[in-house]
C-alpha positions in Angstrom: -37.1 -14.3 -6.0 -36.5 -14.4 -2.2 -34.6 -12.0 -0.1 -31.3 -13.5 1.3 -29.4 -12.1 4.2 -25.6 -12.5 4.4 -23.6 -12.3 7.6 -19.9 -12.1 8.4 -20.6 -13.4 11.9 -19.7 -10.0 13.4 -21.3 -9.4 16.8 -22.2 -5.9 15.6 -24.7 -7.3 13.1 -26.9 -8.9 15.7 -26.5 -6.1 18.3 -27.3 -3.3 15.8 -29.9 -5.4 13.8 -28.4 -5.4 10.3 -27.0 -7.8 7.7 -23.6 -7.4 6.1 -25.4 -7.7 2.8 -28.9 -8.3 1.5 -29.5 -10.0 -1.9 -32.9 -9.1 -3.4 -33.4 -10.3 -6.9 -30.6 -9.2 -9.1 -29.4 -6.6 -6.5 -26.9 -7.0 -3.7 -26.8 -4.2 -1.1 -23.7 -4.3 1.1 -23.9 -2.4 4.4 -21.3 0.1 5.4 -18.2 -1.9 6.1 -15.3 -0.7 8.3 -11.8 -2.0 8.4 -12.1 -4.6 11.1 -10.4 -7.9 10.7 -13.4 -10.0 11.6 -11.3 -13.1 12.2 -9.4 -11.4 15.1 -11.9 -8.5 15.8 -9.0 -6.1 15.6 -8.8 -2.8 13.8 -5.5 -1.9 11.9 -4.0 1.5 12.6 -3.6 2.7 9.1 -6.3 3.9 6.7 -4.6 1.9 3.9 -4.9 -1.4 5.8 -8.4 -0.5 6.9 -9.4 0.2 3.3 -8.0 -3.2 2.2 -9.9 -5.0 5.0 -13.1 -3.2 4.0 -12.7 -4.3 0.4 -11.9 -7.9 1.4 -15.0 -8.1 3.6 -17.1 -6.6 0.8 -15.7 -8.9 -1.8 -16.4 -11.9 0.4 -20.0 -10.8 1.1 -20.6 -10.2 -2.6 -19.1 -13.6 -3.5 -21.3 -15.3 -0.9 -24.3 -13.7 -2.6 -23.2 -14.8 -6.1 -21.8 -11.4 -7.1 -18.3 -9.9 -7.5 -16.7 -6.5 -7.3 -17.2 -6.3 -11.1 -21.0 -6.1 -10.4 -20.7 -3.0 -8.2 -22.6 -0.1 -9.7 -22.6 2.3 -6.7 -20.1 3.0 -4.0 -20.1 5.3 -1.0 -16.8 6.0 0.8 -16.7 7.7 4.2 -13.4 8.9 5.6 -12.7 10.7 8.9 -9.9 13.0 7.6 -9.5 14.8 4.3 -5.9 13.8 4.3 -7.0 10.1 3.9 -8.6 10.8 0.5 -5.3 10.8 -1.4 -4.1 7.8 0.6 -7.1 5.6 -0.3 -7.7 6.7 -3.9 -4.9 4.4 -5.2 -6.3 1.4 -3.3 -9.8 2.1 -4.6 -8.4 2.5 -8.1 -6.7 -1.0 -7.8 -10.1 -2.5 -7.1 -12.5 -0.3 -9.0 -10.4 1.3 -11.7 -11.8 -0.8 -14.6 -15.3 -1.1 -13.0 -15.8 2.6 -12.3 -19.0 2.5 -10.3 -20.8 5.8 -9.6 -19.2 6.9 -6.3 -19.3 9.5 -3.6 -16.7 10.2 -0.9 -17.6 12.1 2.3 -15.4 13.3 5.1 -17.2 12.7 8.4 -17.1 11.1 11.8 -17.6 7.4 12.2 -19.0 5.3 15.1 -15.7 4.6 16.8 -12.5 6.8 17.0 -10.3 4.0 15.6 -12.4 3.8 12.4 -10.9 5.7 9.6 -12.9 4.6 6.6 -16.3 2.9 5.9 -17.4 1.7 2.5 -20.9 0.8 1.3 -21.6 -0.7 -2.2 -24.6 -1.8 -4.3 -24.2 -4.4 -7.0 -26.4 -5.5 -9.9 -26.1 -8.9 -11.4 -25.7 -8.7 -15.2 -25.0 -11.2 -18.0 -21.4 -12.0 -17.8 
């Protein structure tokens, strides 16, 4: 099985030398994804909208690789403020409540001050 690189077309991917996702065999590794709207290259102000954008970008990358959110087995969430945890949990629950991947949430700084959340996932293709 060959390795396949997936891109969103973001200028950050080429500048920083990474792919939005890498499919290798039955696995899909999705890079840390922030809340940018890549169509307009804008960042929403709220952590809720940033979370929704992260998940939409991740879902699109997974779909391009032949996966779906239902295939996610591991998730890492990085937020810049402890107060955001309670605000993003319901959104994460909407998307992952039935899937229930192994997950970790970390409060930390991100690359740019406007970034409030970053999400990284790993998916495994299984018989459907």
